C-alpha positions in Angstrom: 0.0 0.0 0.0 1.4 3.4 -1.0 0.6 6.8 0.5 -0.2 8.0 -3.1 -3.0 5.3 -3.3 -4.5 6.5 0.0 -4.5 10.1 -1.4 -6.3 8.9 -4.5 -8.8 7.0 -2.5 -9.6 10.0 -0.2 -10.0 12.3 -3.2 -12.3 9.8 -4.8 -14.3 9.4 -1.6 -14.7 13.2 -1.5 -15.8 13.7 -5.1 -17.5 10.3 -5.7 -16.5 10.6 -9.4 -13.6 9.0 -11.2 -13.5 11.8 -13.8 -13.7 14.6 -11.3 -11.1 13.0 -8.9 -8.7 12.3 -11.7 -9.0 15.9 -12.9 -8.4 17.2 -9.3 -5.4 14.9 -8.9 -4.0 15.8 -12.4 -3.8 12.2 -13.5 -5.6 10.2 -16.1 -8.8 8.4 -15.2 -7.3 5.0 -16.1 -4.3 5.7 -13.8 -6.7 6.5 -10.9 -8.8 3.4 -11.7 -5.7 1.2 -11.8 -4.3 2.5 -8.4 -7.7 2.0 -6.7 -7.9 -1.5 -8.1 -4.4 -2.3 -6.7 -5.5 -0.9 -3.3 -8.6 -3.2 -3.3 -6.4 -6.1 -4.3 -4.1 -5.4 -1.4 -7.0 -5.3 1.1 -8.7 -8.2 -0.8 -12.0 -6.4 -0.6 -14.1 -4.0 -2.6 -13.8 -0.4 -1.4 -16.1 1.3 -4.0 -19.4 0.5 -5.7 -19.1 1.6 -9.3 -22.1 2.2 -11.6 -22.4 4.0 -15.0 -23.6 7.1 -13.2 -21.9 7.4 -9.8 -19.5 6.0 -7.3 -20.2 5.1 -3.6 -18.2 3.7 -0.8 -18.7 0.2 0.4 -18.9 -0.7 4.1 -15.1 -1.4 3.9 -14.5 1.9 2.1 -16.4 3.8 4.8 -14.3 2.0 7.5 -11.0 2.8 5.7 -11.7 6.5 5.0 -11.0 7.9 8.5 -7.8 5.8 8.8 -6.7 7.0 5.4 -7.2 10.6 6.3 -5.3 10.1 9.6 -2.4 8.4 7.8 -2.2 11.3 5.3 -2.2 13.9 8.0 0.5 12.1 9.9 2.6 11.8 6.8 2.2 15.5 6.1 3.2 16.2 9.7 6.4 14.2 9.1 7.2 16.3 6.1 6.5 19.5 8.0 8.8 18.6 10.8 11.7 17.7 8.5 11.2 20.7 6.2 10.9 23.0 9.2 14.3 22.0 10.4 15.9 21.9 7.0 14.6 25.2 5.6 15.1 27.3 8.8 11.6 28.7 9.1 10.8 28.8 5.4 7.2 27.9 4.7 3.8 29.0 5.7 2.3 30.1 9.1 -1.5 30.2 9.4 -2.8 32.4 12.3 -6.3 32.7 13.5 -7.2 36.0 15.2 -10.4 37.3 16.9 -11.2 40.9 16.2 -10.3 42.0 19.7 -6.7 40.8 19.2 -6.2 42.8 16.0 -4.7 46.0 17.7 -2.1 44.1 19.7 -1.0 41.9 16.7 0.5 44.5 14.4 3.9 45.0 16.2 4.7 41.3 16.3 3.6 40.9 12.6 5.9 43.7 11.5 8.9 42.3 13.5 8.3 38.8 12.4 8.1 39.7 8.7 11.4 41.7 8.9 13.2 38.9 10.7 11.8 36.0 8.6 11.0 37.3 5.1 10.8 33.8 3.6 7.8 32.8 5.8 4.4 33.4 4.3 1.8 34.5 6.8 -1.9 33.8 6.3 -4.0 35.8 8.9 -7.7 34.8 9.4 -10.0 37.1 11.3 -12.9 35.2 12.6 -15.2 34.9 15.7 -13.9 32.5 18.4 -16.2 29.6 17.5 -15.1 29.6 13.9 -11.4 29.8 14.9 -11.7 26.8 17.1 -13.3 24.8 14.2 -10.5 25.9 11.9 -8.0 24.8 14.6 -9.6 21.4 14.8 -9.5 21.1 11.0 -5.8 22.2 11.0 -6.7 25.2 8.8 -4.7 27.4 11.3 -1.6 26.6 13.2 -2.8 28.5 16.3 -5.4 31.0 17.3 -5.2 34.2 19.3 -8.4 34.7 21.3 -9.6 35.2 24.8 -10.0 32.1 26.9 -13.5 30.7 26.5 -15.9 30.3 29.5 -16.3 26.6 28.7 -13.2 24.5 28.6 -12.4 22.7 25.4 -10.7 19.3 26.1 -9.0 19.1 22.7 -7.5 22.6 22.9 -4.5 23.9 24.9 -4.6 27.6 26.0 -1.4 29.5 27.0 -2.2 32.8 28.7 -0.4 35.8 27.2 -2.0 38.6 29.2 -4.9 39.7 31.4 -7.5 42.2 30.3 -11.0 43.2 31.5 -14.4 44.0 30.1 -14.9 47.8 29.7 -17.3 50.4 28.6 -15.7 52.2 25.7 -16.7 55.8 25.0 -15.3 58.9 23.2 -12.9 61.2 25.0 -15.7 63.7 25.5 -18.3 61.4 27.0 -19.3 62.1 30.6 -18.3 58.6 31.8 -14.6 59.0 30.8 -14.1 61.0 34.0 -14.6 57.9 36.2 -12.5 54.8 36.8 -15.2 52.2 36.9 -18.8 52.0 35.9 -21.7 49.9 37.3 -24.2 48.1 35.1 -26.9 50.3 36.5 -25.0 53.5 35.5 -24.3 52.0 32.1 -28.0 51.4 31.5 -28.6 55.2 31.3 -26.7 55.4 28.0 -27.4 54.2 24.4 -25.2 51.3 23.5 -23.6 50.2 20.3 -22.6 46.6 21.0 -20.5 44.0 19.2 -22.7 41.3 17.5 -23.7 38.2 19.4 -21.1 35.5 19.0 -18.1 37.8 19.5 -16.2 37.2 22.7 -16.8 40.6 24.3 -20.5 40.3 23.6 -20.6 36.8 25.0 -18.9 37.9 28.2 -21.2 40.9 28.5 -24.4 38.9 28.0 -23.2 36.4 30.6 -22.8 39.1 33.3 -26.0 41.1 32.5 -28.3 38.1 32.4 -28.6 37.6 36.2 -28.6 41.4 36.7 -32.0 41.8 35.1 -31.3 45.3 33.8 -32.7 46.7 30.6 -30.1 48.3 28.3 -30.7 50.7 25.5 -29.1 48.8 22.6 -29.2 51.0 19.5 -26.8 49.2 17.2 -25.2 45.7 17.0 -22.4 44.9 14.5 -19.5 42.5 14.0 -16.9 45.0 12.7 -15.0 46.5 15.6 -13.3 49.3 13.6 -16.7 50.6 12.5 -18.0 50.2 16.0 -15.2 52.4 17.4 -15.8 55.0 14.6 -19.4 55.2 15.7 -18.4 55.7 19.3 -16.0 58.5 18.4 -18.6 60.4 16.5 -21.6 60.3 19.0 -22.6 59.8 22.6 -23.2 56.1 22.4 -21.1 53.6 24.5 -19.9 50.2 23.5 -18.6 47.2 25.6 -15.4 45.5 24.6 -12.2 44.1 26.1 -9.9 47.0 27.2 -7.2 45.5 25.0 -9.3 46.2 21.9 -8.5 49.9 22.0 -4.7 49.5 22.2 -3.1 52.4 20.2 -6.6 53.7 19.4 -7.1 57.5 19.8 -10.3 59.4 20.6 -11.7 56.7 22.9 -11.2 55.6 26.5 -11.9 52.4 28.5 -13.8 52.5 31.8 -13.7 49.2 33.6 -17.1 47.6 34.3 -17.7 47.2 38.0 -18.7 43.6 38.0 -17.5 40.5 39.9 -14.7 38.5 38.3 -14.2 41.0 35.5 -11.2 39.4 33.9 -10.5 38.2 30.4 -7.4 36.1 29.6 -5.8 36.7 26.2 -4.5 33.3 25.0 -2.6 31.4 22.4 -4.8 28.3 21.5 -3.3 25.2 20.0 -4.7 21.8 19.2 -3.6 19.2 21.8 -1.0 16.8 20.5 -0.3 18.9 17.4 3.1 19.8 16.1 4.2 23.3 16.9 6.1 24.8 13.9 9.3 26.7 14.7 7.8 29.7 12.9 4.8 29.5 15.3 7.0 29.3 18.4 9.1 32.3 17.2 6.0 34.3 16.4 4.5 33.7 19.8 7.8 34.6 21.5 7.9 37.9 19.6 4.3 38.6 20.5 4.9 37.8 24.2 7.8 40.3 24.2 6.0 43.0 22.3 5.2 46.4 23.8 1.5 45.7 23.3 1.6 42.7 25.6 3.8 44.4 28.2 1.4 47.3 28.3 -1.5 44.9 28.9 0.4 43.3 31.7 1.2 46.7 33.3 -2.4 47.8 32.9 -3.7 44.8 34.7 -1.3 45.4 37.6 
C-alpha cells in the first residue's frame, strides 16, 4: 500500500466521481482506476461501488476512510517537521485571530516579517467559535483569542495577558471621567454593541443576564473598527475588552464594576499537534511585544 494510493482513495471518496477526482489529482482516469484497483487487491475487498452514473463507498470503504485521512495527516506532519528544520523557518504560518486581538498583533507581525522574510503569513480574522473549528480542522496553526468560558478538552490555551471588560466611549463622553462604571449606571446610555457570538458580547451577556437590567441597545455589528468609529462620533457607548483599543485614539476604556471582571488573552493550539518553529518564534515575539507588556502593566 502506498501513500499515493490513499490520497487517490480519499479524493475519490470526497468527489465520488472518477473523472472529477482524476482531474483534481492531475492524473488520467485510467491511472486512478488502476491505483484504486491495486489498493482493493491489497485489502482483498471492494472499497467502491461503481455504476455508470456514480461511485459510492462500500462498508469497507467507509471503514477505511478515517484511517486513510489520519495516515495522510501524519505523513504531512512528518514532512512538515523535516522541512521545518531543514529550511530554517521557510514555509507558511496560518494564524487565526479574533477581532479584539487585532490591535495588539501589528507590532509582532511587522517584527516577524522583517526577521523572517521567507515565511508566508496567512491571517484569518474570525469569531472565536469559527477559529476553534479551523484549529480542529488544522486550517490554522494556532489561534489568538480570549479564553472561552467553557473548557475545550482538545485545545490547549497558553495565557499571554490579562484584560478586562470595559465600557468604551469617546474622550468627550461624561463617563470618561470615572475609573469604573456599574451596570446600573451604564444602562442610562445608548449602547452600540458587538454582535452576538463575538467574545466581548458573550462575556457581557453572561454578566447582565442575572442582573435583570434593561439596556438601550441602539446598534449591533460585528466589525470592531466601524463600532469604534461610531463611538468617536456620537454619545453612544460600547462594551469591549480593554485590549481592543490598544493604540486607538479618541476613545477611553472604563472598567465595568462587576465580579470577576477578567479576560485572559491566550494562544490556543490543538492538543498533541506539532508546533512549527515559525509559530514558536511568532508567539515569542508577541509575548515580548510592547503591546503585551502594556497589557500586563495595565492589569497590575
